[in-house]
C-alpha positions in Angstrom: -4.8 18.0 -0.2 -3.8 17.8 -3.9 -1.5 15.3 -5.6 1.4 17.7 -6.4 4.0 15.8 -4.5 7.0 17.1 -6.5 8.9 13.8 -6.1 8.8 13.6 -2.4 9.8 10.2 -0.9 7.8 7.7 1.2 7.7 3.9 1.8 5.3 1.1 1.1 5.1 -0.2 4.7 7.1 -3.1 6.0 10.5 -2.7 7.7 12.8 -5.4 9.2 13.1 -3.9 12.7 11.7 -5.6 15.7 11.9 -2.5 17.9 9.0 -0.1 17.0 10.9 2.9 18.4 13.9 2.2 16.1 11.7 1.7 13.1 9.9 5.0 13.7 13.2 6.8 14.3 14.5 5.7 10.9 11.2 6.7 9.2 11.1 10.1 10.8 14.8 10.7 9.9 14.5 10.0 6.2 10.9 10.7 5.4 10.2 14.0 6.9 7.5 15.1 4.5 5.4 12.0 4.1 6.3 9.5 6.8 4.5 6.1 7.0 3.9 3.9 9.9 6.1 0.8 9.8 4.8 -2.7 9.6 7.1 -5.0 11.6 6.6 -8.6 10.4 9.7 -9.9 12.1 8.5 -8.7 15.5 5.6 -11.2 15.5 3.6 -13.4 13.1 0.5 -11.2 13.4 2.3 -8.2 11.9 2.5 -9.9 8.5 0.5 -8.0 5.9 -2.2 -10.6 5.8 -3.0 -11.5 9.4 -2.4 -7.9 10.5 -5.8 -6.8 9.0 -7.9 -9.7 10.1 -8.9 -8.7 13.6 -12.7 -8.7 13.7 -13.3 -10.7 10.6 -16.3 -13.0 11.1 -15.0 -16.6 11.8 -11.3 -15.8 11.6 -8.9 -18.1 13.4 -5.3 -17.3 14.1 -3.3 -20.3 15.5 0.1 -21.9 15.1 1.1 -19.2 12.6 -1.8 -19.9 10.4 -4.7 -17.6 9.6 -7.9 -19.0 8.1 -11.7 -18.9 8.3 -13.5 -22.1 9.5 -16.8 -22.2 7.5 -17.8 -25.2 9.7 -18.3 -23.0 12.7 -21.5 -21.0 13.3 -20.8 -17.5 12.1 -24.4 -16.4 11.8 -24.3 -13.9 14.7 -20.9 -12.6 13.8 -22.0 -11.9 10.2 -25.2 -10.2 11.4 -23.3 -7.9 13.7 -20.8 -7.2 10.9 -23.4 -6.2 8.3 -25.3 -4.1 10.9 -22.1 -2.1 11.6 -21.2 -2.0 7.9 -24.4 -0.4 6.8 -24.2 2.0 9.8 -20.7 2.9 8.6 -19.5 2.1 12.1 -15.9 1.1 12.0 -15.2 1.5 15.7 -14.7 -2.3 16.2 -12.6 -2.7 13.1 -9.3 -1.1 14.1 -5.9 -2.7 14.6 -4.7 -3.4 18.1 -1.2 -2.6 19.4 -0.5 -6.3 19.5 -1.0 -6.5 15.7 0.6 -3.1 14.8 3.2 -2.0 17.4 4.8 0.2 14.7 1.5 2.1 14.2 1.0 2.9 17.8 4.6 4.1 18.3 4.3 6.2 15.1 1.2 7.9 16.5 3.4 9.2 19.5 5.9 11.0 17.2 5.6 14.7 18.1 8.8 16.3 16.7 7.9 15.8 13.1 6.1 18.4 10.9 5.1 16.4 7.8 3.1 17.5 4.9 1.0 14.3 5.2 1.1 10.9 6.9 0.7 7.6 5.1 -1.1 4.5 6.1 -1.8 1.2 4.4 -4.3 -1.7 4.3 -3.9 -5.0 2.5 -6.2 -5.0 -0.6 -9.2 -7.2 -1.0 -7.8 -9.3 -3.8 -4.6 -10.1 -1.9 -6.3 -10.7 1.4 -9.1 -12.7 -0.1 -6.7 -15.0 -2.0 -4.2 -15.4 0.9 -6.7 -16.0 3.8 -8.3 -19.4 3.1 -11.1 -21.5 4.4 -10.5 -24.8 6.2 -9.9 -26.5 2.9 -7.2 -24.2 1.7 -9.4 -22.3 -0.8 -9.2 -18.5 -0.9 -12.2 -16.9 0.9 -12.6 -14.5 -2.0 -14.3 -17.4 -3.9 -16.8 -18.1 -1.1 -20.2 -16.5 -1.7 -20.6 -15.3 1.9 -17.0 -14.4 3.0 -16.1 -13.1 -0.5 -18.7 -10.5 -0.1 -17.4 -9.6 3.4 -13.8 -9.1 2.3 -14.1 -5.6 0.6 -16.7 -4.4 3.0 -14.5 -5.4 6.0 -11.4 -3.7 4.5 -13.5 -0.6 3.8 -14.1 -0.3 7.5 -10.4 -1.0 8.2 -9.4 1.7 5.8 -11.9 4.2 7.4 -10.5 3.4 10.8 -6.9 3.8 9.6 -7.6 7.1 8.1 -9.4 8.5 11.1 -6.7 7.3 13.4 -3.9 8.9 11.4 -5.9 12.1 11.1 -5.5 12.5 14.9 -1.8 12.9 14.0 -2.2 15.1 10.9 -5.2 16.3 9.0 -3.8 15.2 5.6 -3.5 11.5 5.0 -2.7 9.1 2.3 -4.0 5.5 2.5 -2.6 2.8 0.2 -4.3 -0.4 -0.6 -1.5 -3.0 -1.1 -2.3 -5.5 -3.8 0.8 -7.7 -4.6 -1.6 -10.5 -5.7 -2.7 -8.3 -8.6 0.5 -9.3 -10.4 -1.3 -12.7 -10.9 -4.3 -11.2 -12.6 -5.1 -13.1 -15.8 -3.2 -16.3 -14.7 -4.8 -19.6 -13.9 -4.1 -18.9 -10.3 -6.6 -16.1 -10.1 -10.2 -16.8 -11.1 -11.5 -13.3 -10.9 -12.8 -11.2 -13.8 -11.8 -7.6 -14.6 -15.3 -6.4 -13.4 -14.9 -8.3 -10.1 -11.5 -6.8 -9.4 -12.7 -3.3 -10.1 -15.7 -3.8 -7.9 -13.6 -5.2 -5.0 -11.1 -2.4 -5.2 -13.7 0.3 -5.6 -15.7 -0.8 -2.6 -12.6 -0.9 -0.4 -11.3 2.5 -1.6 -14.8 4.0 -1.0 -14.0 4.0 2.8 -11.2 6.5 2.3 -12.2 10.2 2.3 -8.7 11.6 1.6 -6.1 10.5 -1.0 -6.2 6.8 -2.0 -3.4 4.8 -3.5 -3.0 1.3 -4.9 0.3 -0.5 -4.7 1.3 -3.5 -6.8 4.9 -4.7 -6.9 4.9 -6.6 -10.2 3.4 -6.6 -13.6 -0.3 -6.1 -13.7 -3.1 -4.7 -15.9 -2.9 -1.1 -14.7 -5.9 -0.2 -16.8 -8.1 -2.1 -14.2 -6.7 0.0 -11.3 -7.1 3.2 -13.3 -10.8 2.5 -13.5 -11.2 2.6 -9.7 -11.4 5.5 -7.3 -7.6 5.6 -7.0 -5.7 8.9 -6.8 -2.2 7.4 -6.7 -0.8 4.3 -8.5 2.4 2.8 -7.1 4.4 0.5 -9.4 7.7 -1.3 -9.2 9.7 0.9 -11.5 13.0 -0.7 -10.6 12.4 -4.3 -11.7 9.5 -3.7 -14.1 10.2 -0.3 -15.7 7.9 -0.9 -18.6 4.9 -2.2 -16.7 3.2 1.1 -16.5 4.4 2.4 -19.8 2.2 -0.2 -21.6 -0.7 1.9 -20.4 0.9 5.2 -21.1 -2.1 6.9 -22.7 -4.4 5.9 -19.7 -1.7 7.1 -17.3 -1.4 10.4 -19.0 -5.1 11.0 -18.8 -5.0 9.9 -15.2 -2.3 12.5 -14.3 -3.9 15.2 -16.3 -7.1 14.7 -14.3 -5.1 15.2 -11.1 -3.8 11.7 -10.4 -0.3 10.8 -9.3 2.3 8.0 -9.8 4.4 6.7 -6.9 7.5 5.3 -8.7 9.0 2.3 -6.9 12.5 3.2 -8.1 14.6 1.9 -5.2 15.3 -1.9 -5.2 14.2 -4.1 -2.3 16.8 -6.9 -2.4 19.8 -6.5 -0.2 22.4 -7.0 -3.0 20.8 -4.5 -5.3 20.3 -1.9 -2.5 23.9 -2.0 -1.4 25.3 -1.6 -5.0 22.9 1.1 -6.2 23.7 4.8 -6.2 21.6 8.0 -6.6 23.1 8.9 -10.0 22.3 5.4 -11.4 18.8 5.5 -9.9 18.2 9.0 -11.4 19.2 7.7 -14.9 16.9 4.7 -14.4 14.0 6.8 -13.4 14.4 9.3 -16.2 14.4 6.5 -18.7 11.3 4.9 -17.1 9.3 8.2 -17.3 10.2 9.0 -20.9 7.2 7.1 -22.5 4.8 9.4 -20.7 6.4 12.7 -21.9 6.5 11.2 -25.4 2.7 10.8 -25.1 2.4 14.6 -24.6 2.5 14.8 -20.8 4.4 18.0 -19.9 7.6 17.1 -18.0 6.8 19.7 -15.3 3.3 18.1 -14.8 4.8 14.6 -14.4 7.4 15.9 -11.9 4.7 17.6 -9.9 2.5 14.5 -9.8 5.2 12.0 -8.7 6.2 10.3 -5.5 9.2 8.2 -5.0 9.2 4.9 -3.1 11.1 1.6 -2.8 9.7 -1.0 -5.2 8.0 -2.9 -2.4 8.1 -3.4 1.3 11.5 -3.8 3.0 10.6 -6.3 5.7 12.7 -9.1 4.3 16.1 -7.4 4.1 18.6 -6.6 6.9 18.1 -3.5 9.0 21.2 -2.0 7.4 19.9 -2.6 3.9 16.5 -1.1 4.8 18.0 2.0 6.2 20.2 2.3 3.1 17.1 2.0 0.9 15.4 4.8 2.8 18.5 6.9 2.4 18.6 6.3 -1.3 14.9 7.3 -1.9 15.4 10.4 0.3 18.6 11.4 -1.5 17.2 10.7 -4.9 14.2 12.9 -4.1 16.5 15.7 -3.1 18.5 15.3 -6.2 15.5 15.4 -8.5 13.9 18.3 -6.7 17.1 20.3 -6.8 17.5 19.8 -10.5 14.0 20.2 -11.7 12.1 22.3 -9.2 
């Protein structure tokens, strides 16, 4: 599968529905070409984007709506088993159960859709490693033992996710969601450029098909462009210039076959309800102009573009979420009708 998406729409992951059937119905209605399985954080605590991917992590504890690793417990056997399976590339024990992802399992039963590809998502190693802490409250990414486990563990999760979705469709897109990358370079993130590249590269290496990285804020996109990524997904609505700072690198990336997923639809209820397709079209055309000014043919940019909301929609109302999906679908249709 190539990256000529021609401005087709998809979503990041989370939706506010508690009913998996309703969430999948909305996804299938608006995202016919590239539907994505819905994360449902309002259904249960374990469907939040951090805890959802921790099943099977050595020493993980989930209790009282807290998720952490207790380094005081004896994890020797669990770590030995993990590394044995990792080096055997055996991801069979590192899936996500239906308790942790009801939206995924309902999505897998959809049989009336004929998509071009299906999309999945896994929380990235930087975000998971900073959010999941040890018993002292320190991010496990800074622990010598568990910090090494994080990207390897997520590599197995991503491999399992891809294989599972391929039972539904042969063409898959797996995104690594890294909202914490917006903190890179701040005092709150004590990771070097090289460390981040290595973390992302190791996680992405578990994906055989198309690989994306999502960040819903300002970040150093040159770091992400140095990984194995095929698609970069930025918040174009609130940070229209964040990717433009790295225009030359992005142009090279697209010319080599990469794609950009433009997060052009807002994800706050107020903004969603006031926006219109014509206004979003103007906003998007303005955001992409720096890349055509750098010599990227407009046709090439259109071909290698996806459209998404700026981030997940799990925090807004069901009405606002459905409106956001309608906006991204209608904007896609408008751009495709005009330019293709």
